[in-house]
N, C-alpha and C positions, 0 to 999 in steps of 0.2 A: 443644270446637268444632273442626271439621276445618279443614285447611289450605285446602280449596276454599271453605268458608264465609268464612274470613278474607279470602281474595283477592277474594271477590265483594262483601263488604259493608264491610270495615274499611279505614279510612284510617290509615296508619302514618307518624308523623313520621320523616323521614330526614336532616334537616339544617337549617341556618339560613342566611339570606341574608348574603352578604358585601358585595354591592353590587347596585344595581338601576337600571333606567331604565323608561321607558314601554314599551320593546320587549322587555325581558327582564331576566334577573338571573343572578348567579353565586352558587352555593350551596356551602358547606363541609360535607363529610360525613366520617364516620369510616370508614376503609377496611374494617374487619372487620364491618360491619353486614350481617346476612343479608338485609335488605330493600333493599339498595342498588339503585336503579333502573338500567335499561339504556338505551342509546341509543334514542331514539324513544318512550320511555314518556311517558304523560300524567301530569303532577303538578298539585297544587293548593296554593294559598297562601290559607288562611282568614284573612280580615281582619274587622274590625268597622267599622261595623255592617252585618251581613248582606251582606258582599261577599266573594266568592271569586274569585281569579285563577287561570286555567289556563294551562299551558305545556307544551311538549315539550322533552325533553332532547336537545340537539344536539351536545354535546361533553362528554367526561369526561377529565380528565387528573390524574395523580399527580405532584406536585412533588417534587423531590429536596431534600436538605439535606446538611450536612456529614457526618453519620454515614452516610447512604446512600452518598455518594461514597466514603467510607472503606471501607465493607463491600463495595461493588461492585469495588473494586480489590484486595481481599484474596483470596489464593489459598487454596483448600481450605476455604472457609467452611462451617461445619456447618449442616445443614438446620434444626436447632432454633434456631440464632441468627437465621436468616432469618425463621422463624415468629415468634419472640419480637419481632423488629423490626416485623413486620406487625401482630401482634395486640395488643401491649402498649404501643406508642408511638403518639403522636397523629400518624399519618402524614397529611400534608396532601393531601386529595383534593378536587378542585373540579369541579363540574358547571356547564355553561352551559345556560340554559333560555330558549327563545323563547316569549313570550306569544302565545296564540292566541285569547283571549277571556276573559270574566268572567261571573260570575253575581251578580246583585243582586236581593234580595227574591224569589228563586226564579225569576228570568227570566235565561236565558243569552243573552248578546250576543256576536257574533263580531267584535268590534273590540278595539283596544288598550284597556287599562284606563284609567279616568279619572285615576288617579295611580299612581305606582310604589309598591310595598311598601317597607317600611323595613328597614334592616339589622337582622339578628338575628331577623326574623320567621321563623316555622317554615314549612317546606315539607313536604308530605305526598305519599305515594303516592295514586293514584286507584284506587278499587275498580272492579270490572267494571261495576257499576251506574253509576258516574260516567262511565266510558267510553261506555257505551250511551246515556246521556242526552246527553252532549256531542256525540256523533256521530250524532244522530238522522238518519234517512234523508232528511229534507227540509231538514236544516240543516247544510250543508257550507261555509258562507261563510268559515269560518276558514282553509280551504285557500288563499285569496287572500293571507293574511298570510305564508304560507310561500313561495309562488311569487314573491312580490314582493320578497323580501329576498335580495340577492345575496351576503350574508355567510354564508348557511346552506348546508349540503350538501343542497340541496333534494331531489334525486332519491332519495338513500339514506334521508333522514329520512322522506319521504313513504312510501317503500316499506315501511319497517319499521313505521311508525305504522299505515298502512292494513292491513298484514298482521294486526296485533293487533286492529284494529277489525273486520276481516272475520271473524276467529275468534269475536269476541264476538257478532257479529250473525248467525252462521251458522244458528242454530236459529230465532231469532225473525224475522229479516228476510233471507232468502237472496238478495234482489235488491240488497242494500246494496252489494255489491262492484261490480256493473255501474253503479249510480248514482254511486258515488264515482269510478270510472274516467272516466265521461263528464264529471264535474265538472272533473277535472284536465285532461282534453283540451281542454275549453272555455276554461279559464284560460290554457293554454299554446299555443293555436292559432296565435298570432302569433310564437312562438319555437320553430321546429321542432327546433333542436338540443337545447334543454332538454327538449322533449317526447319526443324519441327516447331521450334519456338516462333520463328518468323511466320511460317504458314498459319499457325494458330492465331497470331496477331492479325494477319491479313484476312483470315476468315472472319474475325470479329469486326474488322473495319468494313468488310464487304457486307456483313449483316447490317451495319449501320447505314450503308448506302441504300439498302433495300427496305429500310423501315418506312 
């Protein structure tokens, strides 16, 4: 099976929940995983019965520990020592995820989930098909959850997420980009400063698409 097919159809477990709330969760991951998601990626938490929570990665950080501090202050540290520390130790990497909706019995709802997931629940990457379903051209209500949360880096988060969605929809729905931009403009029409910041970030993301 090709890498393209995997990214299109397969959900890959990438970590487990450390803590959660109705609005989001923190996830512990292993640093050397090749499937580590990026800022703005859409993830899913499959729960039972027939409930899946969706969220966007809005922060990623690597914590230090005693050994890391010692190595960082060592002069002339060899590259193989750094690589061994990264690959063979359980380096603490944590992601923060903002919930943007959930799916129950096959129906996607763009509201916060009915209850938070539990610690140690598995979180997975979303396939391209998941992203297409979640960001259907007529269903962008989840953007409201992102623009209403002052704790999120809204402009950058939306720009990166929308860039990925624009790429996914490019062939099947070329009008998706204009529809999404109109939706965020409507949401932020009473907050001109945030709107200008967001449009600037979107312009930068669109420039990246055209490179």
